[in-house]
N, C-alpha and C positions, 0 to 999 in steps of 0.2 A: 504493499498499501505505499502511496505518496503519502510522505510528513508532513500530517496539517498547523500549521503556521496561523494561531492571533499577531494579527495586523492590527497597531490603531494610528490614524492618521492626519492628515489633513491641515489646515492654514496657522500657522504661528498663535497662541496663544488659547487656546483654546481647551486645555486640560489635561492632556494628550499623558504625558506623565504623573498625574495628581491617577487618570485611570487604568493605565500598564503598571500600576506601580497595585492599584487594590488587584487586573486582573491576577498579576504573576502570584502575590500571592494567597488568596479564592479559588486556583485551580496549580497551582504547586510551579509554578511557575518563572521562570525571570527574565529579564530586560536585556533586548539585542537594539540596540539607538543605528534608529536611523534620520543621520541628523549629519550632515556631510560637516558641519562644525562645530562638533563638541565633540571630534574627536579626536581634536589638533589640545595640545597642551596651554596649561597657562590662559588659556582662553573662556574663561569663563562668567562672566556677570553675562558681559554679549553674549557668544550664546544659552544662554537660559540652562544650564548647565546640570540636570540635579542636581541640590549638596544631599550629604548624609540623614539630615534627616528627610528630610522628601522620599529618600526613598526608603524609606523604613524597613532598610536595614536588607531589600533583595539586591539579589545579586544585578547589579547589568555593566553589560559590554558592550563596541564598540567607542566607550572614550576612553581620552586619552590614552592614544591610541598610536597618535603619531606628533614629531615636532612643526609648530608652525612653520617652516618652512618648508617640513617638504614636501611634492607632490601627490596628490590622495587621487586616485581616479574613483568610476566605480565599478571599475573595472579590479580594479585591490580593492573595495569595498564586497564587494563578488565573493571574493576569493576571504578574504579575514573570517564577514559575517557567519557566512555561511558554516565557515573552523567553525565556529564560534554554537550555531544553530549544532550541529551535528551530534559536534561533544554534546548538550544539555542531552539533545535527542538521547547520546547514548544513554546518561546517568537516569534518564529516564522519569524528566522533565517536561514542562514544556514554555517550549519559548514565544514570549513576549514580545513580538519587534513593534518601536515605540517611533513615531518622529514624522517631522515631515517631509520630506526631501526624496520624491518619486521616482527619481532616474534609483537610482539610490534601493528603493525601495522593486522595482521593475529588476535592476541587478539582480540582488538573491533569490529571485521570486524564476526568474528563467532556468535551463538546463545547463546553459551555456556562456565561456565570455566567447571576449574577439581575440585570433591566438595572436596575438601579438607578438614578435618574433625581438625585441623590442634595442632593434639597430642603429635608434641615433635618429631616427627624421625625425622627433618634438623634436629635441634641441638644434637641430641644423633649421626647423619652421620657425623654429621660435626665434630663435639669430634672422629669418627671416625679418620678422613681424620689427626685430627691433631694427636690422638697419632701413629699413621701406614701405610700413604699416600696414597694412591689414592692406591693403588696396590689391596685391597683386596674387597673394592666396585668397579673398575671393573673387577673385572672377577666375583663380585653378578649379577653387569650389565647388563652380557652378560651370565647369562646363566637367567638372568629374562625376562629380554629385551633385545635375541639379533639384536632385527632390528634400536632400537634405537642405541643400543653398534655399530652396521658398521656403524652411519650418524656424530653419536659426534668424540670427540675424550681423547682419557686420559687427555688431557691435560685443559680440559675444565671441571674443576674440578664444578662448579657452575651447573653448568643445568648434569651435571652426579647424581651430590645429589640430584634432585631436580628430577630424573628418578625415581630415585631409592625409594625417596618420594614420589610420589603421586603410586607406588609400592604399598607400606608399610602404605600409609594410607587408599590407595578405594582399594586396594587387583583384582586393575586392573593395564595394562601394558602403558605406555606414548602411546605402538605405537596403544596399543587398544582405547585408549578415541581421541587418533586422530585420528583416523579411522574413529569416531564415527562423533562424530563433523564433521569430515566436509560432511556426510553423514544428516547433521542436513541446513536446508535453511538460510543464516545469520541474523543474528543484523539486516542488515545495506546494501545501494547497495554503490558499492560507482565507480564513472566512478577515474579510474587509468592513472596519469599524472607523466612521469617518467622526469628526467634531466639526461640529459650529456655528455659527447664531441663523435664529433667523432673520434677523434683519439689521444685514450686514455694516450697521450705522453703532450697533453693540460690540462686530468683530470689534468694529477701526477705535471705538474710543476702549476697549481692552486691550487693543494693538501698542496706545500714544499710552495709558495705565500705566502696561507694563515698562516702554524707553523710558517714562519716566524714570520707578522705583530702578531702574538698570544706573539711569546716570544718581539718583541716592544711594546709590552702594558702590560707586567709586568705578564707570564707565568708563572714563578719559584717565584716573590714573593706572586703573588694565591698559590702555590702548599705548598710554608712555611708557610704560614697563615692558612690553613687550618692541616697542621700538627703542629701549634702553637695552636691553637686552640685543640686538643686532637681528632682530627677525624685519627683512628685507618689505618694506610697503608695497609693494610688489609685487607681494609674492600671495596663492590662491589667499592663503590664511585670509587676509590684512584687506584683499577684497572682498570680506565676511562685513552684508549689511552693518550697522552699531561701530566695522572698527575703519572705516575707508574716510567713511562721512566722516570719522572728530581726529585721524590725522592732520591735517592743515588746523583745527583748534587746538592741539593738546600742544604744540610747535608753534604757538601764536599767532597761526597768520587767518585765523579763521573766526566769528564771534560764536562761544560751547553753546550761549542757548540756539544761531542757527543752523549750529552741526546739528542738535536734535531734534533738529521739527524738519533735519529735513532726514535724519535716521527714521522716522518716527514715517514720513511721505515712501520711502525707502520700503520699513515694512508690511506696514496697508496695501501697494503696491505688486508686491513676494506674495501675501498674502490671497490676493487676484489668481499671481499667476498657479499656487497652488489648489486651489479653487478648479481651477478649467482642469488641472493636470485631473486631478483625483475622480473629477465628472466622466471621467473616462471609461473609469470604470463601470461593465453596465454588473457588478455585481457586490457592487460593494454598500453597506448599509448605516444611510445616515442617521446621525441622531443632534439635533437643530435644539442648542441651548437657545430657551425666553432671552429676558433684560438680566435675570440675574440664575448664572449657570446654577441646577437645580442636583445636587451632586447622589443623594437617594435616587432621587429619579431615571438619572443617568444606569445606575450601577441596576439598580430591575432592568429596565429598559434591556442593556446587555448581554445581563443572564437569560431574562427572556431567550432574546438572541442567540444566542450562545447557543442555545438549550435544546432550540428547536432545529440545529443542525446537529448535534449530538453530543454538546458540551458542557459534560454535570459540574 
């Protein structure tokens, strides 16, 4: 039988962490984070990394597994997270996958990754971008993989480079690889539980409140510590929402209050993209909070839904 996972997904600031911990406690599980930024060490406040108090002692995997200057890909996540999931299953416990990075969830659930040989094409493409900008890379992508080019923005430099890397390393386009993996049976089956708010304004209000709390907790100090530690401001980790916007402010080149407003805006925009991503799934079970979350009702509805699929 294909192993079954419980996945808690949805946009930021919707209570995924708390539900994931409760599920792990109720169903003898362990949490596997599916957040592309919580995996970096030293990036705690801006990624809303769960605290020891919030985890209730439940083991959490795929958190603090990389240095901020490392390049972490969806394929690397697939390999490392699937190893965590398989270990949890071998020990007779249930994996609870929690997070809002849809690309990483897709990577975890599919059967196989991209057969990249890592012969240096990523470095070559990055060097070309540094020297010439995005225009020649984008022009090449439009020729070799026009479907991927239609899906991406020229400003999405990391994914443009990734698509060209797949082409140069394998001789096949990213579009071809995606079509091939969709035709394979998934590595795991998943009960997907998604959280959001019935009123989009309530979601955005919660996001703004979370950013204000991050500021009070010392987000600017966290960004400054990372820069002082030598983390390059152009690396993937420092492009995360909450970090990129605050770099000019902590250097005294911009107003901190204005930077925090930009964090709120970018976070709301990201939440909208997350909603779009997860709505692609036809087998996802949505729970929409009212004006304020009702945790007792959320737990009741979740337990009923899991019972329907045989999870007691």
